[in-house]
KEDO-987101 format. One record per residue (C-alpha): residue in one letter; x, y, z. Coordinates in steps of 0.25 Angstrom, whole numbers, plus 5000, padded with zeros to 4 digits. Example, Ala and Ser with C-alpha at 12.3 -4.5 7.8 and 13.67 -1.06 7.14 Angstrom:
A504949825031;S505549965029;
//
This chain:
M483450744840;N483150694853;L483350584863;D481950524860;Q482150514846;L483650444849;E482850354858;A481850314847;L483050284838;E483750214846;A482650114851;A482150104836;A483450054831;R483749964843;L482349904843;G482249894828;S480949974827;F480150094830;H479050024835;A480049944846;A480650084850;G479350154852;R478950034863;E480350044870;L480350204871;H478650194873;L478350264860;S477550244848;Q478250184836;P477850324827;A478450404839;I479750324837;S479650344821;A479450494823;A480550504833;I481550434824;K481050514811;K481150644817;L482550614822;E482850564807;E482350694802;E483150784812;L484450704809;G484250694792;F484350554791;L483650424793;L483850334805;F483150214801;D482950144788;R481450124788;S481350034776;T481549904783;Y480549824793;R481349874805;P482050014804;Q483450014802;L484450124807;T485050194794;P486750204795;G486450354799;G485550304810;S486450194816;A487550304817;F486550394822;L485950294833;H487350274838;K487550414843;A485950414847;K486350304857;E487450384864;M486550504866;L485450404872;H486550334880;Q486850474885;K485450504888;G485450374897;E486650414905;L486050554907;Q484850494912;S485450394921;L486350514927;A485150594930;R484450494938;H485850474945;L485950614948;A484450624952;T484750524963;G485750614969;R486850534967;E488250594965;K488750624951;E490250614956;L490950534968;N492450554971;L493250434978;S494650444982;V495450324985;D496950304991;N497950264981;A498250144990;F496950084989;S496549974979;L495750044968;Q495649894962;E494749864974;L493949984971;L493749954955;P492449864959;I491849974967;L492050074956;A491449984946;E490149964955;F490250114957;R490150144942;Q489050044940;K488150104951;H488550254950;P488850274934;H488450424935;T489250454947;L490750504944;L491850434952;N493050514955;L494150424961;T495450484965;V496650414971;E497450474982;N498550444991;L498650435005;G497850565012;G497350594998;S495950514998;L495650575012;E495950715008;Q495050704996;L494050655004;T494150765014;D494250875003;G492850834997;L493650774984;A493150634987;D491850574992;L492450454997;M493950404999;I494650265001;G495950285008;P496650275020;L496250355033;F497550395040;E496650445053;A495350465057;Q494450555049;E493250595057;H492650665045;L492650535036;I491750415036;T492650295033;Q492450145030;S493750055030;L494049985017;R495249925016;K496749895023;V497749925013;Q499249865014;M500349955013;I501649885009;P502949925008;V503649874994;I504849884986;A505249824972;K506049694972;K506949764962;H507149874972;P508649894974;L508449874989;V507849734987;A508949704977;E509849714989;G509249594995;G508849565009;M507949655018;I507649805014;S507949885027;E507250015030;E508650085028;S508650035014;L507250075011;R507550215017;Q508650225005;A507650184994;I506550274988;Q505150254995;V504050284985;V502850354991;V501550394987;R501150544989;D499850574998;S498850644987;A498250724999;R498350864994;H498250955007;S498350855018;P499450815027;K500250705018;L500350565022;S501350465020;F501450325027;G502550205026;L503750305023;L505150275027;P505950395032;G506950435024;A506850365012;P506750435000;Q505350444993;W504650454980;I503250514980;V502250454970;S500750484968;S500250334969;F500550194974;E500450154958;V501750234956;K502450204968;Q502250054965;M502850074951;I504050154958;I504250034968;Q504149924959;A505149994950;G506149974962;L506250124964;G505750124978;W504950074988;G503650104996;T502250065002;M501150004993;P499749974995;E499749814994;H498749784984;L499549874973;V500849784976;E500449644980;K500649594966;E502149654964;I502249594978;K501849464975;K502649464962;G503949514971;V504049634963;L503849714975;L504349674990;L503749705003;L504549795012;R504649775027;T505549855037;G505449925049;R504550055045;I504049995031;K503049885032;P501649865027;R500449945034;V498949945032;G498150055027;E496750065029;F495850125018;S494450185020;L493250235013;A492950365018;R492050485016;K491850625023;K490650615033;E490150755030;A489950725016;P488750615014;L488950535003;G487950534991;P487350394986;V488350364977;A489550394986;Q488850314997;D488650194988;F490050214983;W490550204998;N489650085000;M490350014987;I491750034992;T491349995006;K490849865002;G491849834991;L493149874999;Q492949865013;S493749755019;K494949715028;V496249665023;P497149615034;P498549685035;R499749615030;S500649555041;
//
């Protein structure tokens, strides 16, 4: 059994005649007939009923063709992959994104990437604070989207977004139930929910902390939001994650002396010393075109 025989079988079944299959495959009708007959001899059963004007698949032939199509599809994928690798395109690409960034905005770009580069495996990791930068610096990521807290001379960067980080508390939190303004001293008695910096060996980063307040440390903003909305604590969240809850009145914006909204700038970055391959360069261009914009800070 070989792929040429399977191609002859598929074409003859789809087109309804050995003659038409020969035209499509640039073979003579006798060559198609011989290929299918030899396949039938190898299998030990008839694939086609030839007693009618047009050859009809037998029940066994129909079941066999179903599996044969899977093999032919795999052959097509293998040929496509070979063409992809022959061009020097990367077979794998690693992107690290900060947890505070809106992954929802990235989805259309990922869809475009999948369509244009179906044979490149994309590894996407989500990190907190200094985690994405560390992934890039350590060579575990080809590209990163995240905050740059200081100048990075070894990187090529492109500013993408300004993300509002806003302190919030649930309407049902005991401090809110007391009524009136929530003082900084009152907040210091309540649990502040904090996302852990996911960097493994770099100095740990933290922002918007209220000295003296007890802390609960969590792994992501999604977990942090659940705890805050349950009325168990308060903390600073990316605005895009909580804007609906604020509009509904489920969460309230906090404003005290030290606790106030702040703006974080997120950038796309890569290492200068590691030139991008054609797929990574195209992905860089897609991200830049799709995400680059300025969002005015909240007053």
